[in-house]
C-alpha positions as CSV (number, residue, x, y, z in Angstrom):
1,X,169.5,112.8,-133.7
2,X,169.1,112.0,-137.3
3,X,167.6,108.7,-138.3
4,X,166.8,109.5,-141.9
5,X,168.1,107.1,-144.4
6,X,168.3,104.2,-141.9
7,X,166.4,101.0,-142.2
8,X,163.9,100.2,-139.4
9,X,166.4,97.7,-137.9
10,X,169.2,100.4,-137.9
11,X,166.8,102.9,-136.4
12,X,165.9,100.5,-133.6
13,X,169.6,99.7,-133.0
14,X,170.4,103.4,-132.9
15,X,167.6,104.1,-130.4
16,X,168.7,101.3,-128.2
17,X,172.3,102.5,-128.3
18,X,171.2,106.0,-127.3
19,X,168.9,104.6,-124.5
20,X,171.8,102.6,-123.2
21,X,174.0,105.7,-123.1
22,X,171.3,107.7,-121.2
23,X,170.8,104.9,-118.7
24,X,174.6,104.6,-118.1
25,X,174.8,108.3,-117.2
26,X,172.0,108.3,-114.7
27,X,171.9,106.9,-111.2
28,X,169.6,103.9,-111.3
29,X,166.6,103.7,-109.0
30,X,166.5,100.5,-106.9
31,X,163.1,98.8,-107.0
32,X,164.0,95.7,-105.0
33,X,161.9,96.0,-101.8
34,X,164.6,94.1,-99.9
35,X,167.3,96.7,-100.6
36,X,167.4,99.5,-98.1
37,X,166.5,102.9,-99.6
38,X,164.7,101.3,-102.6
39,X,162.5,103.6,-104.7
40,X,159.3,101.5,-104.5
41,X,159.3,101.4,-100.7
42,X,160.1,105.1,-100.5
43,X,157.2,106.0,-102.9
44,X,154.7,103.8,-101.1
45,X,155.7,105.1,-97.7
46,X,155.6,108.7,-98.8
47,X,152.2,108.2,-100.4
48,X,150.8,106.6,-97.2
49,X,152.2,109.6,-95.3
50,X,150.3,111.9,-97.6
51,X,147.1,109.9,-97.1
52,X,147.5,109.9,-93.4
53,X,147.9,113.7,-93.4
54,X,144.9,114.2,-95.6
55,X,142.9,112.0,-93.3
56,X,144.1,114.0,-90.3
57,X,143.8,117.5,-91.8
58,X,140.6,117.1,-93.8
59,X,138.8,114.3,-92.0
60,X,138.3,112.5,-95.3
61,X,138.1,108.7,-95.6
62,X,141.1,108.1,-97.8
63,X,139.8,104.6,-98.7
64,X,137.1,106.4,-100.8
65,X,139.2,109.3,-102.0
66,X,138.7,110.1,-105.7
67,X,141.6,111.2,-107.9
68,X,140.0,114.7,-108.4
69,X,139.6,115.2,-104.7
70,X,143.1,114.1,-104.1
71,X,144.5,116.6,-106.5
72,X,142.2,119.3,-105.2
73,X,143.6,118.7,-101.7
74,X,147.2,118.8,-103.0
75,X,146.4,122.2,-104.6
76,X,144.9,123.4,-101.3
77,X,148.0,122.3,-99.4
78,X,150.3,124.2,-101.9
79,X,148.1,127.3,-101.6
80,X,148.3,127.1,-97.8
81,X,152.1,126.7,-97.8
82,X,152.4,129.6,-100.2
83,X,150.4,131.9,-97.9
84,X,152.5,130.8,-94.8
85,X,155.8,131.0,-96.6
86,X,155.6,133.8,-99.2
């Protein structure tokens, strides 16, 4: 994409045009919580499932889970899965 020689307004319009093309090509996520299969609900439910499993497997109070501990646990889960399914 070459934007050289364009004014700032022309650059902005070109970027918006390209963004619009990209968005038209991709399936859109539905974020409306009242629509079945919406992305927000799916992400929240999956995150809560992860927390429930962490609580069950590691006996950790997920209300006080730090970001670093969360990522360490995810790494541990990946390593366990790799050992079980080489």
